[in-house]
Every structure is written in C-alpha cells, then in structure tokens.
C-alpha positions, 0 to 999 in steps of 0.5 A: 500500500503506497501513500504520501508521507505523513507528518506528526505535528505537536499541538501543545495538547496534553493528550492529542497530537495531529497527523497531517498529510501536507499535500492535501491538508488531510489531518487527524487527531490521535492520542499522543500515546497511540501515534505509532500504532495509528501511523501503522494502522492499515485501515487508516492508511488505506482510507488516506490512499483511497481518498488521495485522488479526490483530496488532490482534486479538491485542493487543486481546484481550491488553489488553481481552479477559482475565477475572480469574483471580487474587486477592490476598487479605489475611487480616490487616491486620497486619505484624510488620515496618516496612519503609521503603517499605511502601505500606500505612499503618503504623496498619493494619500495627500494630493492624489486624484478622485475618480469622477462619477462618470468614470466610476459608472464606466468602470462598473459597466466594464466590470459587469461586462467581464464578470458576465462572461466568467460568473454564473448568471445567478452570481453577483460580483463583489466590488469593495470600495477601498482605500485610501479613503473612499468616503472622500469621494462619497457622492460618486461612490454613493451614486454608483451604489444606488445605480448598480446595487441590484447587479453588484454586491457592494462593500465599503472599507472606510476609516469611519470618520466621514460616516454621517447619518445620511451616508450610513442610511443609504449604505444600509438601504442598499445592504452594503457591507461596511468595514471600519478600522479601529486599533485601540480600546481607547483614544490613547491607544488608537492615536498612536497609529491612526490619526489625521495628517495634523496628528488629531485623534479620530477615535471618537468619530469611529466609535460614533459610527459604530454606535450608529451601526449597532444592530446592522448585521453586515458591518465589521471592524479591522484592527491592525495589530502592532507593538502599539496595541498588542497589550490591549487586544483583550480590551479591544475585544471587550469594546467591540463586543459591547458595541455589538460588532458582529465580526472583526479582524485582528490582522498582523501589520503588513510590513510593506513599508518602513513605517509598518516594519518599525512597529511589527510585533515579535511573533511569540508576543503576538501569538500570546496576546492574540490567543488571549484575545480569542479566548476572551471572545469565547468567554464573552460568548459563554457569558452573553450567548453572543459571538464576536467572530474574529474573521481571520481566525475563523478563516484559519479554522476553516482552512483546517476543517473545511478548506473549500468553505474559506471566506478569505483568500490571503492564507492560501497558496497561491493567495487570492490576489489576481486569482480570486480578486484584483484591485483597481486604482483611482486611475483605472490601473489593474493590480493583483491586490490593493497591497501592490498599489503604488508599486508600478511593476505590479500594474498590469494595464488599465481598466479603461484601456481594455486591459481587463481581458489581458491582465490575468496573463501578465507578468505582474499577475502571474508572478503572484498567481503562480507563487506557491509554498512549494517554491519557498525555502522553509515552507515546502517542508512544513506540515501546515503549508497548505493551511498557512499559505505563506502570506503575503506576497507583497510583504515578501517582496518588500522584505526579501525583494522576491515573492518566493519567500516567507512573509513576516509572521511565520512563527505566529502562524504556526502557533495559531494553527497549534491553537486551532488543533487544540480547540478541535481536540477539545471540541470548541472550534464551533464557538469561534465560527459563524453559525451553520458553518458545518452544514456541508462538513464531512468527517473522513475518518473517525479515529475516536471510534477506533481507538479505545479511550481516545474520545 
C-alpha cells in the first residue's frame, strides 16, 4: 500500500497530537500515546490512499481552479488620515486624484461586462470600495451604489470618520457591507497609529459610527495589530463586543513599508496576546450567548476543517490576489491586490484601456498567481503549508525583494494553527465560527471510534 508521507505535528495538547498529510491538508487527531500504532494502522492508511485522488482534486481546484469574483476598487487616491503603517505612499494619500462619477459608472459597466462572461448568471460580483479613503469621494461612490446595487454586491472599507447619518442610511438601504478600522480600546491607544495628517485623534468619530451601526448585521471592524496595541487586544475585544460588532479582524501589520516594519510585533508576543484575545471572545460568548467572530481566525479554522468553505483568500497558496480578486486604482490601473498599489511593476494595464481581458496573463499577475509554498525555502517542508499559505506576497517582496519567500509572521502562524488543533481536540472550534458553518462538513475518518479511550 503506497501513500504520501505523513507528518506528526505537536499541538501543545496534553493528550492529542495531529497527523497531517501536507499535500492535501488531510489531518487527524490521535492520542499522543497511540501515534505509532495509528501511523501503522492499515485501515487508516488505506482510507488516506483511497481518498488521495479526490483530496488532490479538491485542493487543486481550491488553489488553481477559482475565477475572480471580487474587486477592490479605489475611487480616490486620497486619505484624510496618516496612519503609521499605511502601505500606500503618503504623496498619493495627500494630493492624489478622485475618480469622477462618470468614470466610476464606466468602470462598473466594464466590470459587469467581464464578470458576465466568467460568473454564473445567478452570481453577483463583489466590488469593495477601498482605500485610501473612499468616503472622500462619497457622492460618486454613493451614486454608483444606488445605480448598480441590484447587479453588484457592494462593500465599503472606510476609516469611519466621514460616516454621517445620511451616508450610513443609504449604505444600509442598499445592504452594503461596511468595514471600519479601529486599533485601540481607547483614544490613547488608537492615536498612536491612526490619526489625521495634523496628528488629531479620530477615535471618537469611529466609535460614533459604530454606535450608529449597532444592530446592522453586515458591518465589521479591522484592527491592525502592532507593538502599539498588542497589550490591549483583550480590551479591544471587550469594546467591540459591547458595541455589538458582529465580526472583526485582528490582522498582523503588513510590513510593506518602513513605517509598518518599525512597529511589527515579535511573533511569540503576538501569538500570546492574540490567543488571549480569542479566548476572551469565547468567554464573552459563554457569558452573553453572543459571538464576536474574529474573521481571520475563523478563516484559519476553516482552512483546517473545511478548506473549500474559506471566506478569505490571503492564507492560501497561491493567495487570492489576481486569482480570486484584483484591485483597481483611482486611475483605472489593474493590480493583483490593493497591497501592490503604488508599486508600478505590479500594474498590469488599465481598466479603461481594455486591459481587463489581458491582465490575468501578465507578468505582474502571474508572478503572484503562480507563487506557491512549494517554491519557498522553509515552507515546502512544513506540515501546515497548505493551511498557512505563506502570506503575503507583497510583504515578501518588500522584505526579501522576491515573492518566493516567507512573509513576516511565520512563527505566529504556526502557533495559531497549534491553537486551532487544540480547540478541535477539545471540541470548541464551533464557538469561534459563524453559525451553520458545518452544514456541508464531512468527517473522513473517525479515529475516536477506533481507538479505545481516545474520545
């Protein structure tokens, strides 16, 4: 009986270890005391071999078979904030251009024409108005949403400082996904990294916007984790849960520019604070019955237990950039991902000059869409390579001048997945996931049913 090599993965649990077949991301949990017996069990090995082809095909489709369905769309180059870690050049954010209303309408028509050829008729493409700060071009953005909301599923990622009652009302009326950014539980923390060009605080305005959104199920918060807020993640979770935010993200700072790299947290300290914040969300759920989903963590859980159910495509190899989504800048420039805007070598033509049909075959896109963990030293040998995906290629390029390298937080991701396997071993993973996530999940092989005392 032939099968691919299996790897044992220490998850830091007092009873269980993980067994992983890295190519297909097939995994099992087994009592550590029984590992040797499991690894020689002919029924277990036979089950893996029998499913190898279907698991290979599932992984191939997930990694290489998806078509773009979403666009990160920058309707302006400008931003009213000067965040320490922003990946966009400051010159662009201070004095850049707005798209006109007619240009945005023309862009939507071009995108609908393209997606009409690639997506099923019943699937609406997603367009996320992104930044810089899209609400600086609010009139044109809202006009486009009003005009195209029946054909396009819109989202807005905003710093929240310009969301007045009228704007929020129109976004909610059109069922727009609204993402805000907030890094601290108090102004004294938020202001360390997020502030105006003049250094003024914006914390209170974001809190006011979140209060106005209370009860709207389609809003979320992105929090960028740096050395400045690392010690306050539990308090931040308390704040967001109290504001009834349905979903948040605790994202490691993207180390694409020197300002971000200067506040990059140590992997070990990050993992410790992050896990403590996650455990706090569980405690709050137990106390109140209401979840605060940490979406990037929930997505990592799905990468293990239900890979095809992933909702985010950063932690996969190749990543989603240029493959599941792409970005359009305020000049119509086409990029694999917003993280590459401002880097001219990653522009693949222009939306308004007929570039959309050809950009996916360009060097700028294929350098990202063909980047796999198998190419990266230290990743190709790693048991969790098809869970982690070695994010992010823009970060890797900035740090190592090549996409074929690790990003900034390898050890952090390893600790995250060890924690995930501990949750699975203890039967707690569902508490960290969206409800009904498991409607289509299948258990491939139940070791607990075979091994005495393993339940």
